[in-house]
LOPABA-97531 format. One record per residue (C-alpha): residue number from 0; residue in three letters; x, y, z. Coordinates in pm, whole numbers. Example, Ala and Ser with C-alpha at 12.3 -4.5 7.8 and 13.67 -1.06 7.14 Angstrom:
BEGIN
0_ALA_1230_-450_780
1_SER_1367_-106_714
END
This chain:
BEGIN
0_MET_-17763_-10967_3354
1_ALA_-18004_-10917_3643
2_PHE_-18136_-10587_3776
3_THR_-18304_-10464_4091
4_VAL_-18472_-10133_4174
5_TYR_-18267_-9934_4424
6_ASN_-18346_-9574_4516
7_HIS_-18582_-9539_4216
8_THR_-18310_-9654_3975
9_PHE_-18244_-9979_3791
10_LEU_-17924_-10123_3938
11_PRO_-17736_-10420_3795
12_SER_-17737_-10689_4063
13_SER_-17563_-10970_3880
14_CYS_-17351_-11002_3570
15_GLY_-17341_-11379_3557
16_ASP_-17200_-11646_3784
17_ALA_-17231_-11533_4149
18_VAL_-16937_-11748_4265
19_ALA_-16711_-11606_3995
20_GLU_-16822_-11252_4092
21_TYR_-16739_-11327_4457
22_TRP_-16387_-11448_4377
23_SER_-16333_-11154_4148
24_LEU_-16426_-10923_4436
25_VAL_-16190_-11107_4675
26_THR_-15887_-11148_4448
27_ASP_-15917_-10894_4167
28_VAL_-16069_-10557_4098
29_THR_-16440_-10507_4042
30_LEU_-16636_-10220_3894
31_TRP_-16959_-10114_4067
32_ASP_-17243_-9901_3933
33_VAL_-17330_-9647_4204
34_THR_-17552_-9415_3999
35_CYS_-17839_-9500_4232
36_GLN_-17661_-9318_4517
37_ARG_-17801_-8974_4451
38_GLN_-17625_-8667_4583
39_VAL_-17796_-8379_4759
40_GLN_-17654_-8030_4723
41_ILE_-17708_-7778_5003
42_SER_-17611_-7422_4919
43_GLY_-17684_-7067_5023
44_PRO_-17587_-6817_5293
45_ASP_-17715_-7047_5572
46_ALA_-17597_-7380_5429
47_PHE_-17361_-7451_5719
48_GLU_-17634_-7393_5977
49_PHE_-17866_-7625_5785
50_ILE_-17608_-7904_5753
51_GLN_-17539_-7875_6127
52_PHE_-17915_-7904_6189
53_LEU_-17919_-8237_5999
54_THR_-17656_-8409_6214
55_PRO_-17543_-8420_6577
56_ARG_-17180_-8430_6459
57_ASP_-16985_-8106_6512
58_MET_-16919_-7983_6159
59_SER_-16723_-7671_6261
60_ARG_-16386_-7839_6205
61_CYS_-16470_-7963_5855
62_ALA_-16266_-7750_5615
63_VAL_-16344_-7681_5249
64_GLY_-16234_-7982_5045
65_GLN_-16279_-8227_5333
66_CYS_-16528_-8510_5369
67_GLN_-16699_-8631_5683
68_TYR_-16902_-8942_5755
69_LEU_-17218_-8842_5937
70_MET_-17554_-8960_6059
71_LEU_-17864_-8774_5948
72_THR_-18103_-8767_6242
73_ASN_-18461_-8668_6304
74_GLN_-18591_-8437_6578
75_ASP_-18587_-8724_6830
76_GLY_-18230_-8830_6751
77_GLY_-18337_-9131_6544
78_ILE_-18116_-9217_6248
79_VAL_-18275_-9130_5915
80_ASN_-17974_-9222_5701
81_ASP_-17598_-9206_5692
82_ALA_-17396_-9015_5435
83_ILE_-17060_-8891_5328
84_MET_-17060_-8510_5327
85_LEU_-16820_-8309_5110
86_ARG_-16770_-7942_5192
87_VAL_-16724_-7804_4842
88_ALA_-16709_-7437_4952
89_GLU_-16781_-7239_5269
90_GLN_-17157_-7248_5206
91_LEU_-17181_-7540_4960
92_PHE_-17215_-7903_5069
93_TRP_-17278_-8231_4890
94_LEU_-17433_-8524_5075
95_SER_-17385_-8873_4934
96_PRO_-17629_-9099_5120
97_GLY_-17637_-9473_5065
98_ASP_-18003_-9486_4969
99_GLY_-18337_-9333_5045
100_ASP_-18499_-9006_4950
101_VAL_-18272_-8777_5151
102_LEU_-18351_-8480_4925
103_TRP_-18725_-8518_4983
104_TRP_-18673_-8573_5357
105_ALA_-18457_-8260_5384
106_LEU_-18716_-8058_5189
107_THR_-18977_-8141_5453
108_LEU_-18770_-8009_5743
109_PRO_-18856_-7675_5899
110_SER_-18614_-7419_5760
111_PHE_-18635_-7172_6051
112_ARG_-18605_-6903_5785
113_LEU_-18266_-7025_5672
114_GLN_-18160_-6921_5324
115_VAL_-18065_-7252_5164
116_THR_-18130_-7426_4835
117_LEU_-18157_-7805_4819
118_ARG_-18125_-7995_4493
119_GLN_-17955_-8280_4313
120_PRO_-17641_-8114_4175
121_TYR_-17666_-8284_3836
122_ALA_-18045_-8305_3797
123_ARG_-18191_-8191_3468
124_ARG_-18554_-8228_3565
125_ARG_-18753_-7926_3674
126_GLY_-18887_-7931_4025
127_SER_-18586_-8103_4183
128_SER_-18468_-7778_4341
129_ARG_-18640_-7576_4608
130_ARG_-18533_-7279_4812
131_LEU_-18640_-7301_5174
END
């Protein structure tokens, strides 16, 4: 078995014969390890305003329980990352980016006095949560 480092996590990159893996992907069912795709939880009274600040996509029509594909952009409109966003509750969102340190990027953004908390929803380590 071969591994690579992806988003600060060891990720299996091969389980044997690459040709056999390809045909298994094309004709059968495959199982993928996606633990390296870390979620970011955004919560608090101003969570919706913060999530809208992260993306140019209009999030007002995203109901609780729905997902949206969105681009995370910087102040100049450049793409920082893409993600699937789940609206868990009115003021609770989970971002599932493909890779990158989206949590750390979001923590560096100006909060404009918004009351939000950013963290990994399943993190056990101290220091992975910060209220802006």
